C-alpha positions, 0 to 999 in steps of 0.5 A: 689803437693801444686798445687793439694792441692790448687785445692782441697781447691778450690773445697771445697770452691766452694761446701761447702762455705755458702756466706753471702748475704744481698739483694743478695749482699755480706756483707762488713765489717763495718769500721769507715772510708774508710781507704783512699779508693777513689771512684775508689776503687775495693773491695778485698776479705778481705773486706767482712765478709765472706772473704775466707781464703787461706792456703799455703803448703810446700812439702819440709817437706816431705822426699823422699823415694826409690820407690821399684817396677815398679808397684809403678812407673807406679801408680805414672805416672798415678797419675801424669796424673790424677793431670794434668787433675784435674789442667786443670779443668777436672774430674778424671774418676772412671776407673782411680781411680780403676786403680790407687788406691789399694783396701783399698784406693778405699774402703776409697774413696767410704766411704768418698763420702757417708759420711757427714763430712763438717758442710754445709753437716750436716746442709743443706745436707737433703735439705729444711724441707718439711714444708717450701716447701709449705710456700716458694711457698706461699711467691713466689706467694705473691711476684709475685702478689706484683711485678705485682702491683708495675709494674702497679703502676709505669707505671700509675705514669709516664703516661705510662698506665691507669687502671680502678678504683680500679684495682691497689687497687685490686692487692695491696690487693691481694698481702697483703692477700697472704703475710698474709696467708704465714706468718700465715702458717709459724707461724703455722709451728713454733707453732707445731715444736719440739726444734730440728725441730725448729733448722732445720727451723731456719737453713733455714730461712734468719732472726730470727723468733720471733713470741713469741715477740708478737707486738714487733716482727720484722717479718711481712707481708710486702715484706721487713719483711716477712721471706724468705727461704735460697736460695731465689732470692728476693732482700728482702732476708736478708741472702740467702746464701746456699752451692752448695753441688754438688755430682760431686764436692764432688766426685772430692774432694774425688778422688783428696784427695785419689790420694794425699794420695796414691802418698804420701804413695808411694813417701814420708816419712811422718812426722808421720812415723819418727820412720820408716823413710828411711835414704837416701844417697846423691846419692839416695836423688838426684835420688829421687829429679830427679824422683819427678821433672819428676813426677810433670812435666806436660810435661813428661809422661814417665820415663827414 
């Protein structure tokens, strides 16, 4: 069971985590010294500002209870097979869920799949604001023109190519004009946005948008200073991290969660139900331990 719950953790992390990416690299925690690290030091997860948190699970806190019917045993065998499949990186098929879950459990699973609960879903689930889509295209066009200028300029500087007089200036001017138009469009979008719309816009931008500061503002029309929409692959993006928000991964997360609850309901006395706890004799407890070991043993598919 702990392995299955850790698998759910992996899916949740893969689907909802928003990495902190500056210039397309994860951001390291700033330290006053290197802590004795040499040049061959390999950074660990804990060295990053968005380091993943890991959790431990102990199934020993759950007391086993007698399994009352053959139907419950059959369901546990099927649930175990689904867990094995999930631990091998395979998906749990909808047909399996229909066989293994009760009607109420299946309805709960279907509700969980369609309900936004994770903060990343709430913030990014509706997708990029429509106003930013055109702006994003404008910035990409400007980046393309600037990349052409930089490529040509680089070749000319090392003698690999020659261009007619004014060609480089024309490309440079065109890139500047495109960046300027894009920034003007973004300022126009922000000027008519309501407070809630501005919150949505800010959620999708890679930096603070400070048009109201006038000449002191930090946003600009250069490749390094123009704001970029999250998800940008530009090396100039200050924070381009976005969650994956895959429907397939969410279905697998909800499916495994539903199966864990179903398994616990059949096989365990949960801590929250202590007033109705079933007291087992030593012989019954030993039998339940044997059954659980068989259930969780990936090499066994049948019960004796």
